[in-house]
N, C-alpha and C positions, 0 to 999 in steps of 0.2 A: 279226187281225194288229195289232202295236201297234209303237210307235216310244219310243225313251228319248227324252224332252224334259224337261226340268225332272224332272221327274218328270214176180196178183197175188199174195208177201205171205209165204212161207214156201219150203221146198224145191220146185224146179221140178216133181218128178215128182208131188207132192201137188198143186200149182196145176193142172197139165195134167188130171190126174183129176178135180179138182173141176169146171174149166171143162167138159169132156166131160160130167160127170154135170149139170151145169147145162142142157147143150144139151137132154136128154132130160125135164127139167123144165118147160122153155118151152112155153107155151100160144099159141094163134093171135096173141093181142093183142102178144106178144113177139117176132112174127117179125123186125121191124127190127133187134133185135140180132144176128142168127143170124151175118152175114157178120163182124162184129166179133168175135164169141166164137169163130169158127172159126178166124179168124186169129190169135186171141189164143193158143188151146189147142195151135195146131201151130207158131206160132212161138217162144214163151216159151224154147224150150230153145236157141235162137239168140241171145237177148239178152246184149250184151255185158257185161262186168263193169265199167261204166264208172265210174271213181272221180275222174274230173276232165273239166270241158268248158271249152273255151275262149270268151271272150267274144267272140264274132263280130260285127261291123258289117254289119247288113243294109242300112239306108239312116237317114239322120237321122232320129231320132224314136224309133225300136225297135231293140233290138238282142237278138242272143243270150243269154241268161243261163244257162240249163241245156241242152246239146245233146243232149237224151235225153228218153224218156219222162217228163213230169213236171208232169202236169195238175194244175190247180185250185190255183195256188200262192198260199201267205200269207206273211208275214214278219214277224218280230221283231227289235229290235234288243237286244243285251244291253248290261248297264253298261260292258264294256270298248271298246264300238264295232262290234263284230262283228255282221253280219248274218246271221241264220238264216232259210232258206225252207223251206216244209214242202209237200210235195206228195202226191195221190192214191197208191194203193198202185202198186208197179211196181218194174221192176228187183229183183225179189226180195224184197221190203221192204213190210211194211203201211203204214206211214208214211215216206215219203222225206224227207231232210234235205240241204240244201246251204247252204254257209257262204260269206260273202265279208267282206273287210275294207275294201272301198271300193264295194260294189255295183257292181262292173265285173267282175272276175274271179270266177267262183263254182265253188266245188268241190263235187261231189256226194260225200257222205259214204257209207262204208260201214258205217253203222251202222242198227239196228232201235230207233227212239224207242218203239215200242209192242210190247214183246216179249210181254206177256201180254194176256189177252183177259177181259172181263166175262162173266158167265155167260149174260146175254141176248143176247149177238150170235153170230153165225156168223164164220168163217174167211172168207168169201168177198170182202165188199167193204168198204174203209176209204176213205172220199172227202172230199176236201176239208177237209183239217186246217188248224185255225188256231190260233195260239197266242198266250197274253197272260203277262203278267208279273205276279205281284201284288205287293202291298206288303212281304211277307215276303220276296221273292225267288224264290221257287219260281214254277214256269212252270205255266200250264192249258192243255190243248189241247182242244180241241171239235172232234169229227170226225163223221162219218156212217158207222154200222154197221149191218149188215142184221140184222133182228131175227129171231131163232128162232122166235117165235110167229108169223111171216108172213114166209116169205121172198120175197125179190125186192122187199121193202118196209124201210125203214130208221127207224133213230132217231138223235138227237142224242146220242153219248156226249161223257162227260169224263172225262179223265185228267189227273192232277196228276204232276207230276215230283217223284222220289225226294229229290233235292236243288236245287242252283241252277245245274244245267247244263241250257240251253235244250235240246240234243240229248237229254235223257232220261237213263234209261228214266222212261217215263210209267207211273203205275200206274192203270187205269181204274175209274171207281167202278162199283159193282152196280146203280146206279140211274141209268138214262138221264135228260138233261135235258128231252127232249120226244119222243115217239111219233107221236101221233095217227093211229095205223096205220089206222083206220077213215075218214080223208080221203086216205090214200095214203103216209102217212110224214111223217118229217122229215129234212131233208137241209140239206148247205151252210152250217153254223153260223160265225160270226163274231163274236168279242168287240168290246165299246167301252167305254171309261172316258170318262166325261162330265166336263165342266169343275167340277163338284161333288164328283166323287170317286164318284158312282154307276156301278154296272158293268151292262152290259146285254150280251145276245146276240139277235143278227138272226140267223132261218134262215128255209128255206122249207117251207113244207108242199107234198108234192110229188104233187099231185092228178094230174098226168098219168100216175102209175103206176095211177090206176084208170080210165084212158080207155079211148077205144073204137078205138084202132088209129091209124096214119098217124103224122105227125113226131112223134117222141119219144112215142108211144104217147096223143096228145092231138089229133090233125089232123083227128078226125072228129066231126062234131056229135051229141049237144051238148058242147062242150068243157068240161073240169072248169077249177075257179078253182084256181091255184098260189099263193096268197097268200105274201107276205113277213110274218113276223111279229117281233114285239120283246118281248123276255121281261127283265124287270129281275130281277138276282140279286143275292146278298149279297156280302160282301167276299170270300168265299173263291171266288169267281167262278162258283159252280154252285148255290148254294140258290135256287130261285126265290122272288120277291117278287111277290105278287099274281099277276095272269093275263097271257098274253101278249097284246098288242094288234096286230091287223092294220095295216100301214103302207102296203101296195102290193099290188097284184095285177095281172094278165095285162089287157090290152085286144086290140082287134083288130088293132092295129099291131105287137103282140108276137110273134105266131103262137102256139104251142101253150104258151107258158109265159113266166114270169120266174123266175129263179134267180141264184145265186152272188151274194148281198147282201153290200155291206161299206160300214159307216157308219164316217164322220167328221164332225169339228167344223170348220169352218176360219172363223174370225172368230166371228160370230154366225149362221152358217149351217151346218145339218146336209145332208151330202151323203150320198146312199145309191145308191152303185153297183151295177149289177146286169146281169146278160144277159139277152137275149131270143132265140126262137128256138131250135132244136134244135141241140145242139153239134155235130152231124154235117153241118149245113146251113151253106152259105156265106153265109146269113143270119145266124149267130150273130154276137154284137156285143156291146160293152159302153155303155151308157147310164147316165144317172144322173137323180135327182130330188132335190129341195132342200124344206128346210121352215126355219121359224125356230122349231119347236118339236121336242123328240125323238121325241114321239108323233106328230106330223103335224099337218095334212095334208101330205103330200109332192107336188110338183109336178114331173110328168115334163117334163124339159127338153125333149125331142124330138129332142136332136141325139147323133149317134152317136160316142161319145168314140174308138170303134175298130170297124172294120169290115173285111169282106174287101177286099182290094186295097190297103188303107193299108199303105205301108211294106213291100209285096210278101207280107203276112200271108194267111192263110187261115183262115176262122173263128176270129177272134179272140175271148177270154172269159175267163172266171174271173177277171176282174181284183181285185187287192187296192191299195190307195192308200194310202200311209203316212198315221199321222195329222198328220204335220208338213206333209202337202197337196203335197210335191214330188218323188214317184217312186212308181212302181207297179211290179208284176209282173202278168203274164197270160200266158195259153197260147195257142197256135195250132199248127194242125197243120203241121209241118214235113216229114213223110215220110209215106207212107200208114201209118193206124192208130197213128201217133205225133204226141203234143202236147209240144211243147217249151215251154219256159218263156221269155219274154220280158222285159226289162226297158226301162222309158221313164221320161224326166223329165217331170213335169207341173206346170203352172201354174194355180192358181186365182185369179182377180181377181173380187170380188163374188161372182156365184152363177154364173160360167162357168168352165169347165174346159177346158184345152186341152193338147195334148201339146207339147212342145218338140222 
């Protein structure tokens, strides 16, 4: 996600076929996904063609932004001031897009941002897209795509807009930014522009996909690491510079994982927002860690910025905070098997973050 400061997925019949095929492919370690996949496969034909969603106030502090299944939201602001949000596959799109002129009323657009795929990826999953604007006016999308080389494991893909329209279409690179399939894959990328003009991408190594079962496949000892990595990239937004460095990992207070990293700089402090526990668990939340150096060390604040029960929310997570530090989007369960996107105002004072 980025701000302007001075500077799943195809036709429904095909989806249902793919979903049912995936049920046959699942092994014992993936049994936790069966109820969701069954609901998904059966219910896809009943998904409404939602082209607009009202901004409904829940309580002070968090409001409904996209009243539809729109998980893992990120957002970017175009030069004309319009906000664009991007979400995980759903509603017949690989990458969903919504727009708003005021960060209050959001419209879910009937547009496929990623109409073509790279040869390395399948058509099954396209998770947690994040978009940044380059100096040349084009946009770069980072996303998690399932690897043909090892299904149920993912790589961080990169796609570049054909023109200067943030809604795309985006053309994927044939070389993913990161895979690390032997460690579980790479997911949840987010771009970051530092004050010196350097670009970075943070992402999660999906170690829990190699776990031993339980919550998000990583609740049975020995638990696998799920580190957050920081990769410096060139001005094009995707050519790696040097090796990725680890800046965070799960500990016993985080449950099976940390995920959904989002990095911003406010004043002289770097804030790394992330989620803990399994997204299906009421313990799923949004937390943050801080550092005076982009490469760390990052110190976990220990504060739950968002948790179940706050503002009537259930399992809030996948938060993205604006580089300007005053607003965020995140998802939460609004109905069975549906994660809607919510908006909130944020205040950062020193190294403390609060919702307004």
